[in-house]
C-alpha positions in Angstrom: -11.6 4.2 0.4 -8.5 2.4 -0.5 -5.7 2.1 1.9 -2.2 1.6 0.8 0.4 0.4 3.6 3.8 2.2 3.3 7.2 0.5 4.3 6.5 2.1 7.6 4.4 0.1 10.1 1.0 1.5 10.7 1.7 4.6 8.2 -0.9 4.6 5.3 -1.7 6.3 2.2 -5.4 6.9 1.8 -7.1 7.1 -1.5 -10.7 8.5 -1.5 -13.1 8.0 -4.4 -13.6 11.2 -6.4 -17.0 11.7 -7.8 -16.8 14.1 -10.7 -18.8 15.4 -13.6 -19.0 18.7 -15.6 -20.2 20.5 -12.5 -17.0 19.8 -10.5 -16.4 17.0 -8.0 -17.2 15.6 -4.6 -15.0 13.5 -2.1 -15.9 12.1 1.3 -12.6 12.9 2.9 -13.2 11.2 6.1 -15.6 8.6 7.5 -14.7 7.1 11.0 -16.4 3.8 10.2 -14.7 3.4 6.9 -11.3 4.4 8.3 -11.5 1.9 11.1 -12.5 -1.0 8.6 -9.9 -0.1 6.2 -7.1 0.4 8.8 -8.0 -1.5 11.8 -7.3 1.7 13.8 -10.0 3.4 16.1 -8.8 7.0 16.0 -10.8 9.8 17.4 -9.7 13.2 15.8 -10.1 16.1 18.1 -8.8 19.0 16.2 -8.5 20.2 12.4 -5.6 22.4 11.5 -4.8 24.3 8.3 -1.7 26.2 6.9 -0.9 28.1 3.7 2.6 28.4 2.7 4.8 29.5 -0.2 7.2 27.5 -2.3 10.4 26.5 -0.3 8.7 26.7 3.1 9.6 23.6 5.2 7.6 23.0 8.4 9.0 20.1 10.3 10.2 17.5 11.4 8.0 17.8 14.4 6.3 15.4 16.9 4.8 15.4 20.4 6.2 12.9 22.7 4.9 10.6 25.5 1.0 10.8 26.1 0.8 13.8 24.0 2.1 12.0 20.9 -0.4 12.8 18.1 -1.7 10.7 15.0 -2.3 12.9 12.0 -4.3 12.5 8.8 -2.9 15.1 6.4 -3.9 16.4 2.9 -3.4 19.2 0.5 -6.1 21.5 -0.6 -4.1 23.7 -2.9 -0.7 23.3 -4.6 1.7 20.4 -4.0 3.9 19.3 -1.0 6.5 16.7 -0.3 5.2 15.3 3.0 7.4 13.1 5.3 6.9 10.8 8.3 9.8 9.4 10.1 9.3 6.5 12.7 10.6 7.3 16.2 8.8 4.6 18.0 11.3 2.8 20.2 11.4 -0.8 19.3 9.4 -0.4 16.0 10.8 -2.6 13.2 10.7 0.7 11.1 12.4 2.9 13.8 14.6 5.5 12.2 13.1 4.9 8.6 11.2 7.5 6.7 8.6 7.5 3.9 7.9 10.5 1.6 5.0 11.2 -0.6 3.9 14.0 -2.8 0.4 15.4 -1.8 -1.3 17.6 -4.2 -4.7 19.2 -4.7 -4.9 17.1 -7.9 -4.1 13.7 -6.6 -6.4 13.9 -3.6 -4.3 11.5 -1.6 -4.2 11.5 2.2 -1.3 10.5 4.4 -2.0 8.9 7.8 0.9 9.4 10.3 0.7 7.4 13.3 1.5 8.8 16.9 5.2 8.5 17.6 6.3 9.6 14.2 8.0 13.0 13.4 6.2 14.9 10.5 7.1 17.4 8.2 6.4 18.9 4.7 8.0 21.1 2.1 6.0 23.2 -0.4 7.0 22.3 -3.9 4.3 24.6 -5.9 4.1 28.4 -5.7 1.7 28.0 -2.7 0.1 25.2 -0.9 -2.7 24.9 1.6 -2.2 22.0 4.0 -4.9 20.5 6.1 -4.7 17.9 8.8 -6.6 16.2 11.6 -5.1 15.3 14.9 -6.1 13.0 17.7 -4.6 14.9 20.7 -4.4 18.5 21.4 -1.1 20.3 21.1 1.0 20.6 24.2 4.0 23.0 23.8 6.1 21.3 26.5 6.0 18.0 24.7 7.1 19.1 21.3 10.3 17.7 19.9 11.7 17.7 16.4 14.6 16.7 14.1 16.4 19.1 11.8 15.1 18.8 8.2 18.6 18.1 6.8 19.7 15.3 9.1 22.6 13.4 7.8 21.5 10.1 9.1 17.9 10.2 8.0 19.1 11.5 4.6 15.7 12.8 3.4 15.5 13.9 -0.3 13.5 17.1 -0.1 13.3 17.8 -3.8 14.5 21.2 -3.2 18.1 22.4 -2.7 19.1 24.0 0.7 19.1 27.5 -1.0 15.5 27.1 -1.8 14.4 26.0 1.7 12.7 28.7 3.9 12.7 27.6 7.6 11.4 29.3 10.8 14.1 30.0 13.5 12.4 27.2 15.7 12.9 24.7 13.0 16.3 25.8 12.1 17.4 24.9 15.8 16.0 21.4 15.8 18.4 18.6 17.0 19.6 15.5 15.0 18.2 12.0 14.8 21.2 10.7 16.7 20.6 13.1 19.6 17.0 12.2 19.7 17.7 8.5 19.6 20.2 9.0 22.5 17.5 10.5 24.5 15.2 7.3 24.4 
């Protein structure tokens, strides 16, 4: 396992070793001992989630607040997504900053998103299967989010607004300025 620090504090790109031959490949996608040694973080993941979406589907930017805040380890099993994390931890040196990475079934990268970050992705390929681990169970009453096209964050989604497909819930999310004012 090779860990790459992003510009956001505690947010990492994880590169796993791919063992391949004529038969196919094998990847150890998670090992708690290796993860802790490489990142210094002792995370106990409690749930795995998976979604499949078509091109242009944008999910996010979501997060759980307070004691329900979730750390996530995300990857793509099929297709390609642009994955984005936004640091919303009050007092963090990277507060209000974001990092985007293309995760694909071919590059086998994983993205560790710490608790206190908003997270989302947009599907760039015809379809994508997205898989992630979380360290806390979902609590609907603690979910907050920021609208995908927030002017302050100015995230390049790689697709035009006309190509974006949103849920009604995601279309009603507030702005970064509104979120920051609530802290």
